[in-house]
Z-matrix of the N, CA and C atoms (Angstrom, degrees):
N
C 1 1.418
C 2 1.491 1 111.09
N 3 1.396 2 115.79 1 153.75
C 4 1.440 3 111.69 2 -177.47
C 5 1.715 4 97.55 3 -151.59
N 6 1.392 5 110.49 4 161.45
C 7 1.428 6 123.55 5 -177.70
C 8 1.510 7 103.52 6 -81.46
N 9 1.352 8 120.22 7 119.90
C 10 1.504 9 122.50 8 -174.01
C 11 1.506 10 108.55 9 -150.52
N 12 1.365 11 119.21 10 158.35
C 13 1.320 12 128.38 11 -176.26
C 14 1.591 13 107.25 12 -100.33
N 15 1.447 14 109.22 13 123.04
C 16 1.404 15 120.27 14 -176.43
C 17 1.524 16 109.70 15 -65.23
N 18 1.130 17 119.79 16 -27.54
C 19 1.611 18 120.34 17 175.98
C 20 1.659 19 111.25 18 -60.58
N 21 1.315 20 108.79 19 -40.48
C 22 1.500 21 117.07 20 174.85
C 23 1.487 22 112.30 21 -63.16
N 24 1.263 23 118.68 22 -48.90
C 25 1.387 24 121.62 23 174.57
C 26 1.617 25 118.76 24 -52.42
N 27 1.435 26 111.64 25 -48.97
C 28 1.245 27 121.85 26 -178.97
C 29 1.628 28 112.42 27 -63.81
N 30 1.423 29 113.59 28 -46.54
C 31 1.483 30 118.09 29 173.36
C 32 1.415 31 114.08 30 -55.76
N 33 1.295 32 120.28 31 -40.01
C 34 1.511 33 121.39 32 179.99
C 35 1.537 34 108.37 33 -69.48
N 36 1.310 35 120.45 34 -40.30
C 37 1.482 36 116.17 35 177.33
C 38 1.490 37 113.77 36 -64.99
N 39 1.362 38 116.27 37 -41.97
C 40 1.510 39 120.72 38 175.33
C 41 1.606 40 105.59 39 -55.44
N 42 1.235 41 115.36 40 -52.01
C 43 1.441 42 113.59 41 -177.39
C 44 1.506 43 118.92 42 -62.18
N 45 1.343 44 115.72 43 -33.05
C 46 1.503 45 121.59 44 171.15
C 47 1.579 46 113.60 45 -66.42
N 48 1.357 47 115.54 46 -26.59
C 49 1.436 48 119.22 47 175.84
C 50 1.502 49 117.40 48 -103.56
N 51 1.376 50 114.27 49 8.85
C 52 1.324 51 117.45 50 -177.33
C 53 1.439 52 118.39 51 -59.37
N 54 1.352 53 122.88 52 -32.48
C 55 1.559 54 125.15 53 172.71
C 56 1.515 55 108.10 54 -52.87
N 57 1.289 56 119.88 55 -56.09
C 58 1.413 57 124.33 56 -175.09
C 59 1.453 58 112.05 57 -62.64
N 60 1.344 59 114.41 58 -42.54
C 61 1.594 60 120.93 59 179.01
C 62 1.580 61 109.98 60 -61.40
N 63 1.245 62 117.97 61 -43.85
C 64 1.459 63 124.92 62 -178.92
C 65 1.437 64 107.69 63 -66.61
N 66 1.394 65 118.48 64 -54.37
C 67 1.407 66 122.97 65 -177.49
C 68 1.397 67 116.82 66 -51.94
N 69 1.420 68 118.44 67 -30.62
C 70 1.498 69 126.63 68 179.65
C 71 1.475 70 114.17 69 -94.62
N 72 1.423 71 110.48 70 -1.24
C 73 1.509 72 116.94 71 178.64
C 74 1.696 73 109.82 72 61.62
N 75 1.263 74 109.13 73 36.94
C 76 1.559 75 112.50 74 -175.66
C 77 1.547 76 105.39 75 -91.39
N 78 1.339 77 110.63 76 138.66
C 79 1.548 78 114.95 77 172.30
C 80 1.539 79 109.05 78 -96.62
N 81 1.349 80 117.56 79 136.72
C 82 1.343 81 123.02 80 171.70
C 83 1.516 82 112.83 81 -92.35
N 84 1.234 83 120.95 82 117.47
C 85 1.439 84 122.58 83 171.80
C 86 1.502 85 110.12 84 -96.38
N 87 1.307 86 114.41 85 95.52
C 88 1.593 87 120.82 86 -172.41
C 89 1.517 88 111.00 87 -103.84
N 90 1.368 89 118.72 88 121.72
C 91 1.351 90 120.51 89 170.15
C 92 1.551 91 105.05 90 -126.59
N 93 1.339 92 116.13 91 110.84
C 94 1.507 93 118.58 92 177.91
C 95 1.524 94 107.66 93 -145.08
N 96 1.196 95 119.80 94 98.44
C 97 1.614 96 121.84 95 170.34
C 98 1.465 97 107.53 96 -61.08
N 99 1.373 98 113.02 97 169.60
C 100 1.482 99 113.64 98 178.13
C 101 1.571 100 112.29 99 -72.70
N 102 1.222 101 106.85 100 114.18
C 103 1.545 102 118.31 101 -174.89
C 104 1.615 103 106.70 102 -125.10
N 105 1.268 104 115.44 103 107.57
C 106 1.397 105 123.96 104 175.94
C 107 1.645 106 113.65 105 -88.30
N 108 1.283 107 115.39 106 140.78
C 109 1.422 108 118.28 107 179.05
C 110 1.577 109 110.70 108 -148.40
N 111 1.263 110 109.73 109 150.89
C 112 1.624 111 111.06 110 173.08
C 113 1.613 112 104.69 111 -88.12
N 114 1.303 113 114.70 112 122.39
C 115 1.613 114 114.39 113 -179.07
C 116 1.550 115 103.36 114 -161.09
N 117 1.318 116 112.90 115 170.49
C 118 1.467 117 126.40 116 170.32
C 119 1.624 118 98.17 117 -85.15
N 120 1.238 119 119.18 118 102.08
C 121 1.484 120 130.46 119 179.72
C 122 1.495 121 111.88 120 -45.84
N 123 1.456 122 111.99 121 -45.62
C 124 1.493 123 115.59 122 -169.94
C 125 1.582 124 106.51 123 -77.29
N 126 1.359 125 125.91 124 -33.31
C 127 1.369 126 128.19 125 172.61
C 128 1.555 127 110.69 126 -61.68
N 129 1.348 128 115.45 127 -53.98
C 130 1.465 129 116.69 128 175.51
C 131 1.427 130 115.69 129 -58.31
N 132 1.341 131 120.20 130 -33.43
C 133 1.492 132 126.12 131 -179.14
C 134 1.652 133 100.96 132 -65.74
N 135 1.365 134 115.01 133 -47.25
C 136 1.548 135 119.06 134 -176.57
C 137 1.552 136 108.36 135 -59.51
N 138 1.386 137 116.57 136 -47.45
C 139 1.458 138 116.57 137 175.14
C 140 1.586 139 116.05 138 -50.68
N 141 1.250 140 112.09 139 -54.23
C 142 1.522 141 115.90 140 -179.16
C 143 1.544 142 113.38 141 -67.69
N 144 1.288 143 118.58 142 -29.19
C 145 1.355 144 126.11 143 177.77
C 146 1.563 145 105.80 144 -64.05
N 147 1.369 146 112.34 145 -56.43
C 148 1.564 147 112.24 146 176.54
C 149 1.353 148 119.09 147 -58.18
N 150 1.437 149 120.71 148 -38.38
C 151 1.525 150 119.17 149 174.14
C 152 1.410 151 112.84 150 -64.41
N 153 1.403 152 117.01 151 -47.05
C 154 1.474 153 116.11 152 -178.73
C 155 1.463 154 116.90 153 -69.48
N 156 1.316 155 121.02 154 -32.71
C 157 1.443 156 123.02 155 174.71
C 158 1.624 157 114.03 156 -61.46
N 159 1.380 158 108.96 157 -34.01
C 160 1.468 159 122.07 158 -179.72
C 161 1.556 160 104.36 159 -68.42
N 162 1.252 161 117.55 160 -48.06
C 163 1.433 162 124.37 161 -173.62
C 164 1.634 163 109.44 162 -63.43
N 165 1.425 164 109.67 163 -45.08
C 166 1.467 165 115.21 164 178.66
C 167 1.554 166 102.82 165 -60.01
N 168 1.306 167 121.45 166 -51.22
C 169 1.438 168 122.04 167 -159.89
C 170 1.583 169 104.87 168 -70.89
N 171 1.423 170 124.98 169 -25.83
C 172 1.269 171 121.34 170 178.38
C 173 1.483 172 117.81 171 -105.02
N 174 1.339 173 118.64 172 11.14
C 175 1.424 174 120.75 173 175.65
C 176 1.408 175 112.26 174 -99.18
N 177 1.353 176 118.65 175 143.99
C 178 1.496 177 123.97 176 -177.70
C 179 1.608 178 106.30 177 -72.31
N 180 1.365 179 112.87 178 150.47
C 181 1.350 180 127.86 179 175.05
C 182 1.536 181 107.89 180 -43.76
N 183 1.276 182 120.43 181 132.46
C 184 1.447 183 122.67 182 176.34
C 185 1.447 184 120.79 183 82.29
N 186 1.269 185 116.90 184 -1.52
C 187 1.560 186 124.70 185 -177.05
C 188 1.451 187 111.32 186 -83.03
N 189 1.347 188 113.82 187 -174.17
C 190 1.392 189 114.59 188 174.98
C 191 1.570 190 112.63 189 -130.95
N 192 1.269 191 112.22 190 153.07
C 193 1.573 192 118.68 191 174.21
C 194 1.546 193 112.25 192 -113.08
N 195 1.194 194 121.11 193 132.31
C 196 1.492 195 123.98 194 -178.02
C 197 1.629 196 100.47 195 -96.60
N 198 1.357 197 112.47 196 137.38
C 199 1.450 198 120.51 197 169.49
C 200 1.553 199 99.00 198 -133.93
N 201 1.388 200 112.12 199 110.09
C 202 1.530 201 116.73 200 -172.25
C 203 1.557 202 99.29 201 -127.82
N 204 1.256 203 113.72 202 126.88
C 205 1.637 204 122.05 203 175.78
C 206 1.584 205 102.63 204 -119.59
N 207 1.328 206 107.01 205 148.05
C 208 1.465 207 118.23 206 170.96
C 209 1.504 208 110.08 207 -160.54
N 210 1.397 209 109.61 208 159.19
C 211 1.559 210 115.69 209 178.53
C 212 1.564 211 106.60 210 -99.80
N 213 1.306 212 119.59 211 140.66
C 214 1.302 213 129.00 212 174.77
C 215 1.491 214 108.29 213 -135.53
N 216 1.310 215 119.11 214 98.72
C 217 1.410 216 124.68 215 175.79
C 218 1.630 217 101.72 216 76.22
N 219 1.418 218 115.63 217 -122.97
C 220 1.413 219 120.82 218 -177.75
C 221 1.593 220 108.12 219 -109.19
N 222 1.372 221 115.29 220 31.44
C 223 1.439 222 122.23 221 -177.43
C 224 1.491 223 111.81 222 -137.08
N 225 1.418 224 118.91 223 139.08
C 226 1.221 225 126.39 224 173.41
C 227 1.615 226 115.60 225 -97.67
N 228 1.234 227 115.52 226 127.72
C 229 1.480 228 118.70 227 -178.49
C 230 1.574 229 106.47 228 -111.41
N 231 1.350 230 116.28 229 124.82
C 232 1.407 231 129.53 230 177.65
C 233 1.478 232 110.94 231 -115.70
N 234 1.313 233 118.62 232 115.59
C 235 1.477 234 121.67 233 -176.69
C 236 1.537 235 105.64 234 -111.52
N 237 1.318 236 123.60 235 126.40
C 238 1.328 237 128.67 236 164.72
C 239 1.556 238 111.12 237 -114.26
N 240 1.361 239 110.39 238 119.00
C 241 1.491 240 118.60 239 -172.05
C 242 1.474 241 108.02 240 -123.46
N 243 1.306 242 117.66 241 119.92
C 244 1.454 243 117.02 242 178.55
C 245 1.541 244 111.38 243 -103.25
N 246 1.332 245 112.76 244 -177.44
C 247 1.611 246 114.79 245 -175.24
C 248 1.556 247 105.18 246 -116.53
N 249 1.270 248 118.25 247 26.87
C 250 1.433 249 118.31 248 178.78
C 251 1.470 250 113.40 249 -84.40
N 252 1.331 251 111.00 250 -154.41
C 253 1.526 252 118.25 251 -176.67
C 254 1.413 253 116.45 252 -78.89
N 255 1.303 254 117.74 253 -6.16
C 256 1.398 255 128.60 254 -174.16
C 257 1.617 256 112.26 255 69.05
N 258 1.355 257 114.76 256 -164.80
C 259 1.488 258 121.92 257 -173.64
C 260 1.573 259 108.15 258 -108.75
N 261 1.254 260 109.66 259 121.85
C 262 1.457 261 113.69 260 177.43
C 263 1.519 262 115.00 261 -54.72
N 264 1.315 263 120.89 262 135.34
C 265 1.455 264 125.13 263 -176.54
C 266 1.440 265 114.45 264 -51.57
N 267 1.507 266 116.14 265 -35.49
C 268 1.377 267 119.49 266 174.52
C 269 1.572 268 121.70 267 -68.64
N 270 1.289 269 105.76 268 -15.76
C 271 1.554 270 115.71 269 -179.07
C 272 1.647 271 110.58 270 -92.19
N 273 1.330 272 111.47 271 -19.73
C 274 1.430 273 119.54 272 -171.73
C 275 1.466 274 114.90 273 -42.22
N 276 1.417 275 117.56 274 -51.73
C 277 1.387 276 118.94 275 -177.59
C 278 1.556 277 119.17 276 -76.57
N 279 1.343 278 112.72 277 -11.06
C 280 1.403 279 118.95 278 -174.76
C 281 1.582 280 117.63 279 -105.81
N 282 1.243 281 116.61 280 -15.17
C 283 1.377 282 121.08 281 -172.82
C 284 1.547 283 118.57 282 -54.56
N 285 1.354 284 113.04 283 -27.78
C 286 1.424 285 121.54 284 176.80
C 287 1.459 286 118.01 285 -81.50
N 288 1.292 287 115.28 286 -9.73
C 289 1.580 288 124.40 287 -177.80
C 290 1.462 289 107.30 288 -71.20
N 291 1.268 290 119.06 289 140.98
C 292 1.506 291 120.92 290 173.03
C 293 1.604 292 112.20 291 -59.02
N 294 1.243 293 108.00 292 144.62
C 295 1.543 294 115.15 293 179.65
C 296 1.574 295 115.38 294 63.09
N 297 1.273 296 120.82 295 3.59
C 298 1.470 297 123.46 296 179.86
C 299 1.444 298 105.10 297 -82.70
N 300 1.346 299 114.58 298 128.03
C 301 1.602 300 123.82 299 173.72
C 302 1.566 301 98.61 300 -122.22
N 303 1.342 302 102.88 301 134.75
C 304 1.533 303 117.12 302 -179.54
C 305 1.552 304 110.61 303 -67.24
N 306 1.337 305 119.35 304 164.87
C 307 1.301 306 129.53 305 175.02
C 308 1.435 307 116.35 306 -60.61
N 309 1.307 308 115.78 307 -35.61
C 310 1.454 309 118.03 308 -173.26
C 311 1.562 310 110.69 309 -93.62
N 312 1.229 311 115.58 310 121.05
C 313 1.501 312 125.06 311 -176.66
C 314 1.592 313 113.45 312 -62.21
N 315 1.136 314 126.63 313 140.51
C 316 1.432 315 127.66 314 177.90
C 317 1.621 316 108.96 315 -64.38
N 318 1.126 317 115.39 316 143.64
C 319 1.510 318 123.01 317 179.63
C 320 1.537 319 114.87 318 -58.36
N 321 1.549 320 106.35 319 -35.82
C 322 1.487 321 117.15 320 -172.00
C 323 1.538 322 105.58 321 -73.40
N 324 1.317 323 123.64 322 -8.92
C 325 1.383 324 124.39 323 -170.75
C 326 1.596 325 118.31 324 72.30
N 327 1.294 326 115.15 325 -0.39
C 328 1.402 327 120.88 326 -172.63
C 329 1.559 328 101.91 327 -99.87
N 330 1.429 329 111.84 328 121.28
C 331 1.560 330 110.38 329 -176.09
C 332 1.648 331 98.29 330 -100.93
N 333 1.232 332 109.26 331 145.20
C 334 1.570 333 120.63 332 174.29
C 335 1.591 334 109.64 333 -81.71
N 336 1.293 335 110.90 334 -169.56
C 337 1.440 336 119.55 335 172.53
C 338 1.468 337 117.24 336 -95.27
N 339 1.275 338 114.33 337 -8.39
C 340 1.544 339 122.60 338 -179.25
C 341 1.622 340 107.71 339 75.91
N 342 1.267 341 116.35 340 27.94
C 343 1.465 342 123.76 341 177.06
C 344 1.486 343 111.43 342 -104.61
N 345 1.411 344 121.45 343 -34.79
C 346 1.320 345 118.71 344 -171.36
C 347 1.428 346 124.20 345 -51.88
N 348 1.284 347 114.72 346 -42.68
C 349 1.541 348 114.58 347 -179.58
C 350 1.485 349 111.90 348 -77.93
N 351 1.428 350 117.99 349 -22.91
C 352 1.407 351 115.16 350 177.94
C 353 1.448 352 113.61 351 -75.75
N 354 1.313 353 113.17 352 -30.82
C 355 1.386 354 118.96 353 178.85
C 356 1.584 355 110.83 354 -73.71
N 357 1.283 356 114.34 355 -47.05
C 358 1.431 357 120.48 356 170.90
C 359 1.491 358 119.99 357 -49.15
N 360 1.282 359 118.17 358 -41.31
C 361 1.416 360 129.23 359 175.28
C 362 1.665 361 111.37 360 -65.41
N 363 1.327 362 110.88 361 -45.21
C 364 1.409 363 115.84 362 -179.87
C 365 1.561 364 113.36 363 -67.85
N 366 1.302 365 117.24 364 -33.21
C 367 1.395 366 121.88 365 172.47
C 368 1.454 367 112.14 366 -68.20
N 369 1.335 368 120.51 367 -44.34
C 370 1.364 369 126.84 368 178.01
C 371 1.659 370 111.68 369 -56.88
N 372 1.329 371 105.54 370 -50.01
C 373 1.577 372 114.20 371 170.26
C 374 1.526 373 117.37 372 -50.11
N 375 1.451 374 114.67 373 -42.59
C 376 1.388 375 118.66 374 176.98
C 377 1.520 376 111.61 375 -68.10
N 378 1.222 377 125.67 376 -17.45
C 379 1.315 378 129.05 377 174.80
C 380 1.563 379 116.32 378 -93.03
N 381 1.275 380 112.51 379 4.24
C 382 1.523 381 121.44 380 -179.67
C 383 1.660 382 107.55 381 77.87
N 384 1.334 383 116.77 382 18.99
C 385 1.462 384 119.02 383 -177.58
C 386 1.533 385 114.39 384 -115.56
N 387 1.276 386 115.52 385 -152.72
C 388 1.582 387 113.49 386 -177.70
C 389 1.574 388 106.74 387 -165.66
N 390 1.221 389 110.78 388 158.74
C 391 1.567 390 118.65 389 171.80
C 392 1.593 391 103.51 390 -125.28
N 393 1.400 392 111.04 391 129.07
C 394 1.387 393 116.18 392 173.37
C 395 1.544 394 112.36 393 -132.00
N 396 1.397 395 112.55 394 152.46
C 397 1.491 396 112.40 395 173.76
C 398 1.579 397 103.51 396 -91.54
N 399 1.278 398 111.52 397 136.57
C 400 1.476 399 123.10 398 171.15
C 401 1.409 400 113.76 399 -104.96
N 402 1.471 401 114.35 400 115.14
C 403 1.418 402 112.69 401 178.90
C 404 1.505 403 115.90 402 -88.49
N 405 1.301 404 116.80 403 148.92
C 406 1.497 405 117.39 404 179.45
C 407 1.576 406 96.41 405 -132.86
N 408 1.314 407 117.97 406 96.39
C 409 1.377 408 121.26 407 172.76
C 410 1.619 409 117.71 408 -49.22
N 411 1.244 410 114.17 409 136.27
C 412 1.615 411 117.43 410 178.29
C 413 1.509 412 106.61 411 67.48
N 414 1.279 413 130.25 412 14.93
C 415 1.356 414 127.69 413 168.65
C 416 1.520 415 114.92 414 -116.75
N 417 1.209 416 121.47 415 136.56
C 418 1.572 417 116.65 416 179.22
C 419 1.394 418 111.92 417 -71.86
N 420 1.476 419 117.28 418 166.38
C 421 1.366 420 125.87 419 172.22
C 422 1.566 421 114.93 420 92.05
N 423 1.402 422 114.50 421 160.88
C 424 1.414 423 121.83 422 170.58
C 425 1.539 424 111.46 423 -97.09
N 426 1.335 425 113.70 424 147.02
C 427 1.390 426 120.31 425 178.16
C 428 1.558 427 109.22 426 -127.61
N 429 1.275 428 118.24 427 114.39
C 430 1.424 429 119.49 428 176.87
C 431 1.503 430 111.28 429 -117.92
N 432 1.328 431 123.45 430 134.39
C 433 1.341 432 129.14 431 174.75
C 434 1.481 433 115.98 432 -115.02
N 435 1.359 434 109.95 433 122.56
C 436 1.452 435 115.91 434 172.36
C 437 1.539 436 113.60 435 -102.52
N 438 1.409 437 117.85 436 127.38
C 439 1.320 438 116.29 437 -172.34
C 440 1.608 439 101.15 438 -121.29
N 441 1.360 440 113.06 439 132.09
C 442 1.453 441 120.56 440 -175.59
C 443 1.634 442 108.54 441 -130.97
N 444 1.317 443 120.76 442 141.30
C 445 1.439 444 124.75 443 171.71
C 446 1.541 445 104.23 444 -71.87
N 447 1.350 446 114.26 445 146.72
C 448 1.514 447 118.06 446 175.72
C 449 1.471 448 109.89 447 -70.61
N 450 1.271 449 114.46 448 -40.08
C 451 1.493 450 121.29 449 -178.45
C 452 1.533 451 107.06 450 -109.92
N 453 1.307 452 119.03 451 139.49
C 454 1.421 453 128.68 452 174.78
C 455 1.603 454 106.87 453 -50.28
N 456 1.331 455 123.02 454 120.30
C 457 1.365 456 120.67 455 178.50
C 458 1.464 457 113.01 456 -64.23
N 459 1.259 458 125.82 457 -23.93
C 460 1.470 459 128.27 458 175.29
C 461 1.499 460 113.29 459 -71.17
N 462 1.315 461 117.35 460 -16.44
C 463 1.484 462 123.63 461 -178.53
C 464 1.557 463 109.67 462 -94.57
N 465 1.142 464 119.74 463 -11.93
C 466 1.561 465 121.87 464 -177.20
C 467 1.412 466 109.18 465 -70.84
């Protein structure tokens, strides 16, 4: 684990996915102040990459994806909110299980392996954090929140 800036990790992930973002004419609404944390940079990058690639996959062409980060006490909250159809209520409890793919097919017609959210959650747990689906009844899109401690809990 190393001391790193979350904004740099997010910028790198966006850069790596820029081709699919541009090809689908998706606007990224990014709000991330300078937030430093102790983490395995590669694992945090993988988490954000999985969440963003899902958001791109399920968002309609020409829509926007919000990536908003903030600090709350000793925790970083990172919200990724897309403009797609959201997560079906019957899939809610299963989407973090390995190999599970929701009932709603991605707009991009590209099916994944069903491992992205499972791996992302395991990496979040390994950092003393979590990923959760936040439901907004009567609003479109999926909202995932990654919470991470700023300092590794094992080092306190």
